[in-house]
C-alpha positions in Angstrom: 0.0 0.0 0.0 1.5 3.3 -1.0 1.5 6.3 1.5 -1.2 8.1 -0.5 -3.5 5.1 -0.6 -2.9 4.5 3.2 -3.9 8.1 4.0 -7.0 7.8 1.8 -8.0 4.5 3.4 -7.4 5.8 7.0 -9.3 9.0 6.3 -12.3 6.9 5.1 -12.0 4.2 7.7 -15.0 4.1 10.1 -14.3 2.5 13.5 -17.2 0.5 14.9 -17.6 1.4 18.6 -18.0 -1.8 20.6 -20.7 -1.5 23.3 -21.0 -5.2 24.1 -19.3 -8.4 23.3 -17.2 -11.3 24.7 -13.6 -11.4 25.7 -11.7 -14.7 25.8 -8.7 -14.5 28.2 -6.0 -16.9 29.3 -4.4 -15.8 32.6 -1.2 -17.6 33.6 -2.3 -18.0 37.2 -5.9 -19.3 36.7 -6.3 -20.4 33.1 -8.9 -19.6 30.5 -11.9 -17.3 31.0 -14.8 -16.1 28.8 -16.1 -12.8 30.0 -19.1 -10.8 28.6 -18.9 -7.0 28.7 -21.4 -4.1 28.3 -20.3 -0.5 27.9 -22.7 2.1 29.2 -22.4 5.8 28.4 -22.9 8.0 31.5 -25.6 10.7 31.0 -24.2 14.2 31.1 -20.5 13.1 30.7 -19.4 12.2 27.2 -15.9 11.4 28.4 -16.9 8.7 30.8 -18.0 5.1 30.1 -18.9 2.4 32.6 -17.9 -1.1 31.6 -19.6 -4.1 33.2 -17.9 -7.5 33.0 -19.8 -10.7 33.8 -19.4 -14.5 33.7 -22.0 -17.2 33.8 -22.7 -18.3 37.4 -21.3 -21.8 38.0 -19.2 -21.8 34.9 -15.4 -22.5 34.8 -14.9 -18.8 33.8 -16.8 -17.7 37.0 -14.7 -20.1 39.1 -11.5 -18.9 37.5 -12.4 -15.2 38.0 -13.1 -15.8 41.7 -9.8 -17.7 41.9 -8.1 -14.8 40.2 -9.6 -12.4 42.8 -8.2 -14.6 45.6 -4.8 -14.9 43.9 -4.7 -11.1 43.4 -5.5 -10.5 47.1 -2.8 -12.9 48.2 -0.3 -11.1 45.9 -1.3 -7.7 47.3 -0.7 -8.8 50.9 2.2 -11.2 50.3 5.7 -10.1 51.4 7.5 -8.5 48.5 10.6 -10.4 47.5 10.6 -9.1 43.9 8.4 -8.7 40.9 5.5 -11.0 40.2 6.4 -13.9 37.9 2.9 -14.0 36.3 2.7 -12.7 32.8 -0.3 -10.5 31.7 -3.4 -12.3 30.5 -3.9 -12.8 26.8 -7.1 -11.2 25.6 -9.1 -11.8 22.4 -12.2 -9.6 21.6 -15.3 -11.1 20.1 -17.7 -8.2 19.7 -21.3 -8.9 19.5 -22.6 -7.0 16.5 -26.1 -5.9 15.8 -27.8 -7.0 12.5 -26.6 -4.8 9.7 -23.4 -3.5 11.4 -20.1 -3.8 9.7 
């Protein structure tokens, strides 16, 4: 792609704002999780968005998220002997699109 065609493409590119969808994560401490999210615009403040993340009760994702909360609490209050060895979670977005959206 030439610089001119890139500029033309980028100028015409329309970004789809994701307001809900699913994230698939693999955390090194607790394993895989599938988490649904919903983004809510706050009335009167265009710069703020509230994100709500949920898992299905009783699912392995729910159990892993609770385990992650316990693990994080233990890391917070554990004696510090150096940096944490856990790598960041890998995240894959799977947006839920409404009919007719691109």
